[in-house]
C-alpha positions as CSV (number, residue, x, y, z in Angstrom):
1,R,107.0,78.2,-4.8
2,C,107.5,75.8,-1.9
3,P,109.9,77.4,0.7
4,V,111.2,74.0,1.6
5,T,111.7,72.2,-1.7
6,R,111.7,75.3,-4.0
7,D,109.3,73.5,-6.5
8,V,106.0,74.8,-7.8
9,L,103.0,74.8,-5.6
10,A,99.5,73.9,-6.9
11,P,96.0,74.0,-5.4
12,V,95.2,70.9,-3.4
13,T,92.6,68.7,-5.1
14,P,89.3,68.0,-3.3
15,E,90.2,64.3,-3.0
16,C,93.5,65.2,-1.3
17,L,91.9,67.7,0.9
18,A,89.3,65.2,2.1
19,E,92.0,62.6,2.8
20,T,94.0,65.2,4.7
21,N,91.1,66.1,6.9
22,R,90.4,62.4,7.6
23,R,93.9,61.9,8.8
24,I,93.8,65.1,10.9
25,A,90.6,63.7,12.5
26,S,92.4,60.4,13.2
27,G,95.2,62.3,15.0
28,V,98.0,61.1,12.7
29,L,99.1,64.3,11.0
30,R,101.6,66.8,12.3
31,R,103.1,70.0,11.1
32,R,106.8,70.1,10.2
33,D,107.5,71.8,13.5
34,G,106.1,68.7,15.3
35,A,102.8,70.2,16.4
36,L,99.8,67.8,16.2
37,L,97.1,69.0,13.9
38,T,93.5,69.5,15.1
39,G,90.4,70.8,13.3
40,R,89.7,70.9,9.6
41,I,91.4,72.8,6.8
42,D,89.4,74.4,4.0
43,G,92.0,74.5,1.3
44,G,95.7,74.6,0.6
45,L,98.6,74.5,-1.7
46,I,100.7,71.3,-2.2
47,N,104.2,70.8,-3.6
48,A,105.1,68.8,-6.7
49,D,105.7,65.4,-5.0
50,R,102.7,65.8,-2.8
51,R,104.6,65.6,0.5
52,I,104.1,69.1,1.9
53,L,100.8,70.9,2.2
54,Y,100.4,74.6,3.1
55,P,96.9,75.3,4.5
56,V,94.8,78.3,3.7
57,E,93.1,79.8,6.7
58,D,90.8,82.9,6.4
59,D,92.0,83.4,2.9
60,I,95.6,83.6,4.2
61,V,98.1,81.1,2.7
62,V,100.3,79.8,5.5
63,L,103.7,79.5,3.8
64,L,106.0,79.1,6.8
65,P,107.9,75.8,6.6
66,G,107.3,75.0,10.3
67,A,103.5,75.5,9.9
68,S,103.3,73.3,6.8
69,I,101.6,69.9,6.9
70,S,103.9,66.9,6.4
71,L,101.8,64.4,4.5
72,D,104.5,61.7,4.5
73,G,104.9,61.8,8.3
74,V,108.4,63.5,8.1
75,G,108.9,66.5,10.2
76,H,108.3,65.3,13.7
77,E,111.8,66.4,14.6
78,A,110.5,70.0,14.9
79,Q,111.9,71.2,11.6
80,G,111.4,74.6,10.1
81,G,110.5,76.7,13.1
82,L,111.1,80.4,13.2
83,R,114.4,81.7,14.6
84,S,114.0,83.3,18.1
85,E,114.5,86.8,16.8
86,K,111.8,86.5,14.2
87,R,109.5,84.7,16.6
88,S,109.8,87.6,19.0
89,V,108.9,90.1,16.3
90,Q,105.9,87.9,15.3
91,E,104.8,87.8,19.0
92,F,105.2,91.6,19.4
93,Y,102.9,92.3,16.4
94,E,100.4,89.7,17.3
95,D,100.2,90.7,21.0
96,T,100.9,94.4,20.8
97,G,101.9,96.2,17.6
98,W,98.9,95.6,15.4
99,R,96.4,95.9,18.3
100,R,94.5,99.2,18.5
101,G,94.8,101.5,21.5
102,P,92.1,103.5,23.2
103,D,92.4,106.2,20.5
104,G,91.7,103.6,17.7
105,R,95.3,103.8,16.4
106,F,97.6,100.9,16.1
107,I,100.0,100.7,19.0
108,D,102.9,100.4,16.7
109,S,102.1,103.7,15.1
110,S,101.5,105.5,18.4
111,R,104.7,104.2,19.8
112,F,107.1,104.6,16.9
113,E,105.7,107.5,14.9
114,D,105.0,111.2,15.4
115,L,101.3,111.5,14.7
116,R,100.9,115.2,15.4
117,P,99.4,117.5,12.7
118,V,102.6,119.7,12.7
119,S,104.6,116.9,11.0
120,A,101.8,115.3,9.0
121,S,102.7,117.0,5.7
122,Y,106.4,116.1,6.0
123,R,105.6,112.5,6.8
124,R,103.1,112.2,3.9
125,R,105.6,113.7,1.4
126,C,108.4,111.4,2.6
127,R,106.1,108.3,2.1
128,S,105.3,109.4,-1.4
129,R,109.0,109.0,-2.3
130,V,108.7,105.2,-2.5
131,G,106.3,105.4,-5.4
132,R,108.6,107.7,-7.4
133,Y,111.1,104.9,-7.8
134,L,108.7,102.1,-8.8
135,R,108.0,101.6,-12.5
136,P,104.3,102.3,-12.7
137,G,101.7,99.6,-13.3
138,G,101.7,95.9,-13.7
139,E,100.1,92.7,-12.4
140,F,101.7,92.2,-9.0
141,L,103.1,94.6,-6.3
142,L,104.9,92.7,-3.5
143,D,104.6,94.2,-0.1
144,A,107.2,92.4,2.0
145,G,106.4,92.9,5.6
146,C,103.2,94.6,4.8
147,G,101.7,95.1,8.3
148,P,98.1,96.3,7.9
149,A,98.8,97.7,4.4
150,Q,98.5,101.3,5.7
151,C,100.2,102.9,2.6
152,L,97.7,102.2,0.0
153,D,98.9,104.8,-2.5
154,D,101.6,102.4,-3.6
155,S,99.0,100.0,-4.9
156,Q,97.8,102.3,-7.6
157,G,98.3,100.9,-11.1
158,F,98.9,97.3,-9.9
159,D,96.2,94.6,-10.3
160,T,97.1,92.7,-7.1
161,R,99.1,93.5,-3.9
162,I,100.9,90.5,-2.6
163,C,100.9,91.0,1.2
164,V,103.6,89.0,3.0
165,D,104.0,89.1,6.8
166,L,104.8,87.0,9.9
167,S,101.7,88.4,11.7
168,R,98.3,86.9,11.0
169,T,96.8,90.0,12.7
170,A,98.5,92.2,10.2
171,L,97.3,90.2,7.3
172,L,93.7,90.2,8.5
173,E,93.9,94.0,8.8
174,A,95.4,94.2,5.3
175,K,92.6,92.0,4.0
176,R,90.0,94.3,5.5
177,R,91.6,97.2,3.6
178,L,92.3,95.6,0.3
179,G,89.8,92.7,0.0
180,S,89.9,91.0,-3.3
181,R,92.7,93.3,-4.5
182,G,95.2,91.5,-2.2
183,L,96.8,88.1,-1.9
184,Y,97.8,87.3,1.7
185,L,100.8,85.1,2.6
186,L,101.9,84.2,6.1
187,A,105.6,83.9,5.1
188,D,109.2,85.0,5.8
189,V,110.5,88.0,3.8
190,A,114.1,86.6,4.0
191,D,112.9,83.5,2.2
192,L,110.0,84.5,-0.1
193,P,107.7,81.7,-1.3
194,L,107.5,83.3,-4.8
195,A,109.0,82.2,-8.1
196,D,111.9,84.0,-9.7
197,D,110.9,87.0,-11.9
198,S,107.3,87.0,-10.7
199,V,106.4,90.5,-9.5
200,D,106.3,93.9,-11.3
201,A,107.4,95.9,-8.2
202,A,108.3,95.3,-4.6
203,I,108.4,97.4,-1.4
204,S,109.6,96.6,2.1
205,L,109.0,99.4,4.6
206,H,110.7,99.4,8.1
207,V,111.2,95.6,8.0
208,L,114.9,94.7,7.4
209,Q,116.0,96.1,10.8
210,H,113.7,93.6,12.6
211,L,115.5,90.6,10.9
212,P,118.5,88.8,12.4
213,P,121.7,90.6,11.1
214,D,122.8,87.7,8.9
215,E,119.4,87.7,7.1
216,Q,119.1,91.4,6.2
217,G,121.2,91.1,3.1
218,A,119.3,87.9,2.2
219,A,116.0,89.8,2.3
220,L,117.3,92.4,-0.2
221,R,118.6,89.6,-2.5
222,E,115.1,88.0,-2.3
223,L,113.5,91.2,-3.4
224,H,115.8,91.3,-6.4
225,R,115.2,87.6,-7.2
226,V,111.4,87.8,-7.4
227,L,111.4,91.0,-9.5
228,K,110.7,90.8,-13.2
229,P,113.5,92.2,-15.4
230,D,113.6,96.0,-15.9
231,R,111.7,96.5,-12.6
232,R,112.5,98.0,-9.3
233,A,112.1,97.4,-5.6
234,V,112.3,99.9,-2.7
235,A,113.2,99.0,0.9
236,V,113.1,101.6,3.7
237,Y,115.6,101.0,6.5
238,S,116.7,102.8,9.7
239,W,120.3,103.5,10.7
240,G,119.1,103.5,14.3
241,Y,121.8,104.4,16.8
242,R,124.2,104.5,13.9
243,S,122.5,107.7,12.6
244,F,125.2,110.3,13.7
245,L,123.1,113.3,12.8
246,M,120.0,112.3,14.8
247,N,121.9,110.8,17.7
248,T,123.9,114.0,18.1
249,A,120.8,116.2,17.9
250,T,118.8,114.2,20.4
251,L,121.7,113.4,22.9
252,P,120.9,116.2,25.3
253,Y,117.3,115.0,25.6
254,H,118.2,111.4,26.2
255,L,120.8,112.3,28.8
256,A,118.3,114.5,30.6
257,R,115.6,111.8,30.4
258,A,118.0,109.2,31.8
259,V,118.9,111.4,34.8
260,W,115.2,112.1,35.4
261,K,114.3,108.4,35.4
262,S,117.1,107.7,37.8
263,M,115.8,110.4,40.2
264,V,112.1,109.7,39.8
265,P,111.1,106.1,39.7
266,G,108.4,105.2,37.2
267,P,105.1,103.5,38.0
268,V,105.3,99.9,39.1
269,G,103.8,97.4,36.7
270,Q,104.4,95.1,33.8
271,A,107.3,96.1,31.6
272,R,106.5,97.3,28.1
273,K,107.2,94.7,25.5
274,K,110.1,95.6,23.3
275,L,110.5,95.1,19.6
276,Y,113.6,93.3,18.3
277,F,115.8,95.8,16.3
278,K,119.3,95.4,14.9
279,T,121.0,97.6,12.3
280,F,124.1,97.9,10.1
281,G,125.6,101.2,9.1
282,Y,126.0,102.8,5.7
283,R,129.5,101.3,5.2
284,W,128.2,97.7,5.6
285,F,125.6,98.1,2.9
286,A,127.9,100.1,0.6
287,G,130.6,97.5,0.9
288,Q,128.6,94.4,0.0
289,R,128.8,92.7,-3.4
290,W,125.2,92.6,-4.2
291,G,125.4,91.5,-7.8
292,F,122.9,94.1,-8.8
293,P,122.7,98.0,-8.6
294,L,121.7,99.2,-5.2
295,D,121.2,102.9,-4.7
296,I,121.1,104.3,-1.1
297,L,118.9,107.4,-1.1
298,S,117.0,109.5,1.5
299,W,113.6,108.5,2.5
300,R,113.3,110.6,5.6
301,S,116.1,112.4,7.5
302,L,114.4,113.1,10.8
303,S,113.8,110.5,13.5
304,T,110.6,110.4,15.6
305,P,112.4,111.6,18.7
306,F,113.8,114.6,16.8
307,L,110.4,115.5,15.5
308,K,108.8,115.3,18.9
309,I,111.6,117.3,20.6
310,Y,112.3,120.1,18.1
311,I,109.3,120.4,15.8
312,H,106.4,122.4,17.1
313,H,103.5,124.4,15.6
314,G,104.0,128.1,16.1
315,L,107.8,127.8,16.6
316,G,108.6,127.5,12.9
317,G,108.2,123.7,12.8
318,E,106.5,123.5,9.5
319,K,109.0,125.8,7.9
320,L,112.0,123.8,9.2
321,L,110.4,120.6,7.8
322,D,109.9,122.3,4.4
323,I,113.6,123.1,4.4
324,V,114.7,119.6,5.4
325,Y,112.4,118.0,2.8
326,G,113.9,120.3,0.1
327,L,117.4,119.2,1.1
328,E,116.4,115.6,1.0
329,D,115.1,116.0,-2.6
330,R,118.1,118.1,-3.7
331,F,120.8,115.9,-2.1
332,P,119.2,112.4,-1.8
333,R,122.5,110.4,-1.6
334,L,124.1,112.7,1.0
335,M,120.9,112.9,3.1
336,G,120.5,109.2,2.8
337,V,123.8,108.7,4.5
338,L,123.4,111.4,7.1
339,G,119.7,111.1,7.8
340,H,117.8,108.5,9.9
341,Y,115.9,106.5,7.3
342,P,117.6,105.5,4.1
343,M,115.9,104.0,1.1
344,F,117.4,101.2,-0.8
345,V,116.4,101.2,-4.5
346,I,117.0,97.8,-6.3
347,N,117.2,97.8,-10.0
348,K,116.9,94.5,-12.0
349,S,118.2,94.5,-15.5
């Protein structure tokens, strides 16, 4: 559906497409954010009153309001641009996060995850928890904030994976992995351009904490809105600095690191680009009136810093991770509160 008018979108006709390209060539068409259009478009979706056109570029449907084409000339007031927080996230993943480092890995994964073999089994088993709570099979699986669609196991049993992200680089990587099994939307997870009751399952992994605080609840409500009845969605979150267990465990390391950095200056050079990140604590989520059942369970208790500091091969690291994983499975609600990464399970009746 159109994220501006909320009405149904339909494929643009060849006649409308030809006229749009003629007007672009004449220099008279702008996007809703005010940018003057150049070049041709190969296809698109148009709203019911034929005022707003969303272009398709490299098989990616551009469904951001600010990037849409205003066919009636309205929109020169720079409407519909991304908020600064989301724009910074978009720029991080375009410029840094979904680029590959010298080792061939995504910079996002190298920076924010423990990729050592000692923790591989634990990380893999934690990822598999998402699939346990989705009702199996169906036409559409929504991946809200898909990145490069690295977790492909969740796609099993679904005809099409709808990949939604603010990063074009991420969607191109997802397309490379999924091909014709995916539908690729450059769109906002807090304002999904999908009709009510349209998907059979939905996931959103490590996304909500990168939204402005006042839009994090809206994103969960959007996941619920687009679900078909009797279906489920799963969102993985981070308590961040509100995770008492992990912050207490890693405090000595962070204090020592801060002292070391104050004594030994680091190399002079360009500062590393930071990723926008804001979190609420458990009480905020538990205290909201969602209007639908929301379970808060454990996805993974241990943070990346904890893994890198305390978990080592030959020092009982694998055994400790087995114990932690068992506790997470046995006490999912308690560990969801105490651990670092909770999992929100949305049920739609």
